[in-house]
C-alpha positions as CSV (number, residue, x, y, z in Angstrom):
1,M,6.9,-14.9,1.0
2,D,5.1,-15.6,-2.1
3,N,3.1,-18.3,-0.3
4,L,2.0,-15.8,2.3
5,K,0.7,-13.6,-0.4
6,K,-1.3,-16.5,-1.7
7,E,-3.0,-16.4,1.8
8,I,-4.7,-13.0,0.9
9,N,-8.2,-13.6,-0.1
10,K,-9.5,-10.3,-1.9
11,N,-13.1,-11.4,-0.9
12,K,-12.6,-11.8,2.9
13,F,-11.5,-9.8,6.0
14,Q,-8.5,-11.3,7.3
15,I,-6.0,-10.4,9.9
16,F,-2.8,-12.0,10.3
17,V,-0.7,-12.1,13.3
18,C,3.0,-12.5,12.1
19,A,6.4,-13.0,13.6
20,S,9.9,-12.6,12.5
21,P,13.0,-12.9,14.4
22,A,14.1,-9.7,16.0
23,N,17.3,-7.8,15.1
24,F,20.6,-9.5,15.7
25,P,22.0,-10.2,18.3
26,L,18.5,-10.6,19.8
27,N,17.1,-12.7,17.0
28,Y,16.2,-15.5,19.3
29,F,13.2,-13.3,20.3
30,Y,10.3,-12.4,17.9
31,H,9.1,-9.2,16.5
32,C,5.6,-9.5,16.1
33,F,3.1,-7.4,13.8
34,F,-0.2,-7.5,12.1
35,V,-1.2,-7.7,8.5
36,T,-4.7,-6.8,7.6
37,N,-6.6,-7.6,4.7
38,E,-10.0,-5.5,3.9
39,K,-11.2,-7.4,0.8
40,G,-8.0,-6.9,-1.1
41,K,-6.8,-3.8,0.7
42,V,-3.6,-4.9,2.5
43,N,-1.9,-3.0,5.2
44,R,0.9,-3.8,7.7
45,Y,0.9,-2.4,11.4
46,D,4.3,-2.6,13.3
47,L,5.6,-0.9,16.3
48,T,9.2,-0.1,16.1
49,H,12.0,1.4,18.3
50,F,12.2,4.4,16.1
51,E,9.5,7.1,15.7
52,N,7.5,7.7,12.4
53,K,6.8,11.3,11.1
54,N,4.0,11.8,13.8
55,K,6.6,11.1,16.6
56,T,4.7,7.9,17.4
57,H,6.3,4.4,17.1
58,L,3.3,2.7,15.2
59,H,4.2,2.3,11.6
60,I,1.8,1.5,8.8
61,N,3.3,-0.1,5.8
62,Y,7.0,0.8,6.7
63,Y,7.9,-2.8,5.7
64,P,6.3,-4.8,2.9
65,P,3.4,-7.0,4.3
66,F,5.0,-10.4,4.9
67,I,8.7,-9.5,5.1
68,G,10.3,-9.7,8.5
69,I,12.5,-7.0,9.8
70,E,16.0,-6.3,9.1
71,V,18.5,-8.7,10.2
72,F,20.7,-6.0,11.4
73,Y,19.2,-2.7,12.7
74,R,18.5,-0.1,10.0
75,V,20.8,-2.1,7.6
76,Q,18.0,-2.5,4.7
77,K,19.9,-5.3,2.6
78,W,18.9,-8.3,4.5
79,Y,15.6,-9.2,6.0
80,W,14.3,-12.1,8.3
81,K,11.6,-14.2,6.8
82,G,8.2,-13.4,8.2
83,R,5.6,-16.1,9.3
84,V,2.0,-16.1,9.8
85,Y,1.5,-17.2,13.3
86,K,-2.4,-17.1,13.3
87,K,-4.9,-16.1,10.6
88,I,-8.3,-14.8,11.6
89,E,-11.2,-14.3,9.1
90,G,-14.6,-13.2,8.9
91,S,-16.6,-10.9,11.1
92,L,-14.1,-11.0,13.9
93,A,-11.3,-10.1,11.8
94,K,-13.5,-7.2,10.6
95,R,-13.9,-6.2,14.0
96,M,-10.1,-6.6,14.9
97,I,-9.2,-4.5,11.8
98,S,-11.3,-1.6,13.0
99,F,-9.6,-1.8,16.3
100,V,-6.1,-1.9,14.9
101,K,-7.0,0.9,12.7
102,K,-8.0,3.0,15.6
103,S,-5.0,2.0,17.5
104,K,-3.0,5.0,16.0
105,K,-5.0,7.1,18.5
106,D,-6.1,4.6,21.2
107,Y,-2.9,2.6,21.8
108,P,-1.6,3.8,25.4
109,Y,2.1,3.7,24.6
110,L,2.3,5.0,21.3
111,R,5.1,7.6,22.2
112,R,7.1,4.9,24.3
113,Y,9.5,1.9,23.2
114,N,11.8,-0.1,25.4
115,L,13.3,-3.4,24.8
116,F,11.8,-4.7,27.8
117,G,8.2,-3.2,27.0
118,P,6.2,-1.5,25.8
119,N,7.5,-2.7,22.4
120,S,5.9,-4.5,19.3
121,N,5.1,-7.5,21.1
122,T,3.3,-5.5,23.9
123,Y,1.3,-3.8,21.1
124,V,0.1,-7.1,19.2
125,Q,-0.7,-8.8,22.7
126,W,-2.8,-5.5,23.8
127,V,-4.8,-6.0,20.5
128,L,-5.4,-9.5,21.0
129,D,-6.2,-9.2,24.7
130,N,-9.1,-7.0,23.3
131,F,-10.4,-9.9,21.5
132,P,-10.3,-13.1,23.7
133,E,-12.5,-14.9,21.2
134,A,-9.6,-15.0,18.9
135,K,-8.0,-17.4,21.5
136,T,-4.5,-16.2,20.6
137,N,-1.5,-15.5,22.7
138,L,1.9,-14.8,21.4
139,P,4.8,-17.2,21.6
140,Q,7.0,-17.5,24.6
141,R,9.8,-15.7,22.8
142,S,7.7,-12.7,22.2
143,F,9.5,-10.7,24.7
144,G,7.6,-7.7,26.3
145,K,4.3,-9.3,25.4
146,N,3.4,-9.3,29.2
147,Y,4.6,-5.7,29.8
148,K,2.1,-4.0,32.2
149,K,2.6,-0.2,33.2
150,R,4.3,0.0,36.2
151,T,2.8,2.7,38.6
């Protein structure tokens, strides 16, 4: 984790697409999230299966920036290691951070969460889909990344 902290440049706008294994027994799959850096102001954005105080599934800084999620659901003793899947800097990162910050109102599935989608990977891929210039797709093991609303 210390190596990941060194990635933060307090003079830049950066957004990190991060992943960790999901909770056991689904740890073959990834739980993806964002870490944002606005010139030294660091925040983490996750979607989780439990609601926050606003009755949505989007959490800001529930976990430390680069740590993974719990190995066992809600057992806050062991955590997976988080890893940076993609780092984006500069003006694109600044625009993406603004979009992520607004997502607490704009994300269409704020009040829904399901193992098959929408889930954390649906959220991260939704943000990335709005920025094709980032040229980033989540790994295959990011279950739920291709979730589309069923009509």
